N, C-alpha and C positions, 0 to 999 in steps of 0.2 A: 503494499499500500504505499508507504513512504520510501522514498529513495535513499535517505541517508538519517543518520543521527547526530545530533551535536556530540562532540568529542566529550565535553564534560557530562552529558546526558547519557552516554553510552553505558555508564555503569549502572544507571537507574532505568534504562530502555525507555526513555522518553523520546519519542520521536520527533524530529525537526519537521518543519514545514517541507512539502515536496520541492523537488528541485526548482528553485527560484534564482534570480539575480540576488547575490547577497546583500545589496542595499535595498531592494524591494522587501526581501525577507525582514530586514531590521526595521524598515518603515511599518510593515503589517505588524510586527511583534510590538512596536512602540505604540502603535493606535491600539491595539488589543489591550496594552498594559493602562493606556490612558482611561479607556472606558471602564476597565476594572477598578481603577482608582476612583473614578467619578461615582461609580455604584457604591463601593466600599465606604467612601466619604459620606455618601447620602445616607446611607444605613447607620454607620458607627460614629460618623465625624462630627465635627464642631462646625458652628455656624461661621465662624471667622478665624484666622489665624491668631488674633490677640488673645483668644480664649485658651490657647494651648498650655497646658503646664509643662514641668520638665519631663515628667513621663511620657506626654504625647510628643514633644519635640523628639526625644529619643526614639519613639516608634516610628515617626516620619522618616528619620535619618535611616533606620533600620530596614524600613520598607523600601526607601530608594535604592539602598545598597543591594537588597535582595532582588529587587526587580531589573536592576541594571542587566544582569546575565540574561534575564528573560526578553530583554529588548535587543542586545546586540549578540547574543549568543557566544561563540567562541572568539568572535571577531572584536578585539578591545582596541582596536587601532583609533587614531584621532578622527579619520574619516568616517568611520562606522559610528562613533560617537556623535559627530556633527550631524550625520543623516538621522540618527534617533532623536536628537534635539530639535532639529528642524521639522521632523514628523509630529513631534509633540506641539511644537508651536503652531503649525498649520492646523492640526487637529483642533487644538483649543480655540483658534480663530473662527474654524467651520462651527464648532460646537456653539460658541457664543453667538453666531450668527442665526444659527437655527433656534436657539432660545429667544432671540429678540423677534422671529417671525412666527414661531409656533406656541400658541398659547396652551395647548395640550401638553407638550413637552415641557413648558416652564412649569405647568401645575404638577406634573409628575416629578420634576427634578427639584424644584424650590419649596421650601417651607412657606407656610402662609404667616402673616403677622399674627400675634397672639394677644389677646387683651389681658393685663395683668391686674389693672385696677380701673373700676368704671363707678364714676358718681360716688367716689370715697368707699367703696366696696371691694376688697381685696379677693381676686378669684384664686383662692388657695389650691385647688386641684391644678390648675394651669401653672401656677407658680411652682408648684411641686413637680410636676410633670416636666417642666423645663429646667429642673434642678437649679433654680434660683433661690439663694438662701434669704431669710429675712434681713440679715445684715447687708447683703448686696441691695436689696431693693430699698432699704432704709438710706444706704449711701447714695443710690440714685436720687431720691427724693431730697437729700440734703444738698447734693451737688446741684439740684435745680432750684434751690432756695425754697424748697416746700417743707414745712416743719411736720407735717402730719398726713398720713394717706387719706384722711378725710377730705382735705382740701385738694385732692386730685380729682380732676374731671375724668381723665383717660389717661392710663399708661400702658403702652404696648411695647412688646418685644418685636422690634421690626426684623425682617427677613435678613439683614445684613448683621444682626445681633447687637444693634443699638437697642437702648431703650429710651422710647419717646414720651415725654410728659406734657400733657396739657392741663394746666392748672386752673382752679377757680379763681385765683388772684389774677385781675386784669394786668397787672404789671408783669407777672410771669406767665404769661400766655402758654408758650410752647417752648419746650427745652428737650434737647436729646442727651442721652448719657451713653458713653462708650463702655460696654462691659470690660471691667477690668480686675475681675476677680482672680485671675492667674496671672504668672508671669508672661512677659511677652518676649518675643526673640531677642529684642534689644536689651533685656534685662538679664538673661541668661548669664551672660559673661561676668557679670558683676560679683 
């Protein structure tokens, strides 16, 4: 069925793609890994990179190292790496364009905004489901100048991970809170 096996994979009897131009094979492998990562991050992932903690960053680094061989196979040359990177960039560009044009795919891939507080009432089931702690919610309120949750007309977790708050106070009409409950990539080296 398959014409050859990767040298590394021969010990495990994992077939390579049928005889293709080596760069075409790298491109196809890279696209497959890209869509696997999109699906995996949708199922297991975070809403944005700033929510990653140290363990999440270690996981991302280990995943990137583990899927590198799946993308380039045994060819670890510079040109093969550039072909894989180019395939990833092009796939990402096409993926984003498809998301812009297709509401169906956007609904499948993206989360919807979630109401956290409405007219001074906290939606505890939603807050719990989203793993937002009471301390984090209180911090968001303070950062927006709101003293008490009963003063909030609407607080939402947006699809990009930000918490938007519309206050009853006319001076503090609407503000946004970037979730910072975990270390960001920039703070790891400190």
